[in-house]
C-alpha positions in Angstrom: 0.4 -0.1 0.0 1.5 3.6 -0.8 1.6 6.8 0.9 -0.8 8.3 -1.2 -3.5 5.0 0.0 -3.2 5.3 3.5 -3.9 9.1 3.9 -7.4 9.8 4.9 -10.2 12.4 3.0 -9.4 15.1 4.9 -6.0 15.6 4.0 -6.9 14.2 0.3 -9.4 17.3 0.3 -6.5 19.8 2.4 -4.0 19.1 -0.5 -6.3 19.4 -3.0 -7.8 23.2 -2.0 -4.0 24.3 -1.4 -3.4 23.2 -4.8 -6.2 25.0 -5.7 -5.4 28.2 -3.5 -1.7 28.2 -5.2 -3.2 27.7 -9.1 -5.7 30.8 -8.4 -3.4 33.0 -6.6 -2.4 35.1 -9.8 -5.4 35.5 -11.4 -6.9 37.2 -8.3 -3.9 39.3 -7.9 -4.7 40.6 -11.9 -8.4 41.1 -10.4 -7.5 43.0 -7.5 -4.5 45.4 -9.5 -7.3 45.7 -12.0 -10.1 47.1 -9.9 -7.1 48.9 -7.9 -6.1 50.7 -10.5 -9.7 51.7 -11.4 -10.1 53.5 -8.2 -6.9 54.6 -7.9 -7.0 56.8 -10.9 -10.5 57.7 -10.8 -9.4 59.4 -7.9 -7.1 61.2 -8.9 -9.2 62.3 -12.0 -11.9 62.9 -9.2 -9.7 65.3 -6.8 -7.8 67.1 -10.1 -11.2 68.2 -11.0 -12.3 68.8 -7.2 -9.2 70.9 -7.5 -9.6 73.2 -10.9 -13.0 73.5 -10.6 -13.5 71.3 -13.9 -16.2 69.0 -14.9 -15.6 65.8 -14.7 -13.1 65.3 -17.4 -10.4 63.9 -15.2 -12.5 62.0 -13.7 -13.8 60.0 -16.8 -9.9 60.8 -18.1 -8.8 58.4 -15.1 -11.1 55.8 -15.2 -10.6 55.2 -18.7 -6.7 54.9 -17.8 -7.1 52.6 -14.6 -8.9 50.3 -17.1 -6.2 50.3 -19.6 -3.0 50.1 -16.8 -5.5 47.2 -15.0 -6.5 45.0 -18.4 -2.8 45.5 -19.4 -1.3 43.8 -15.9 -4.9 41.2 -16.2 -3.0 40.5 -19.2 0.3 40.3 -18.1 -0.8 37.6 -15.6 -3.2 35.5 -17.7 -0.7 35.4 -21.5 2.3 34.4 -18.7 4.3 31.9 -19.7 5.5 29.7 -16.7 
């Protein structure tokens, strides 16, 4: 009987969970980067609009820039070679 056959279901489940979490880590990080970039650049655009007393042009520009930067980082993660 091998060690794998003797492992309890709890040990096998724990190993499977750990493997799934390790594989999902880069995707989770990329999604946080996407949301973070949108929020950060949107906030910067909002601050510039408030400071200059202008219309929401900088807010919209900041949001669009955040989407572009976030998608770029997401694409780098998805298409990276291991």
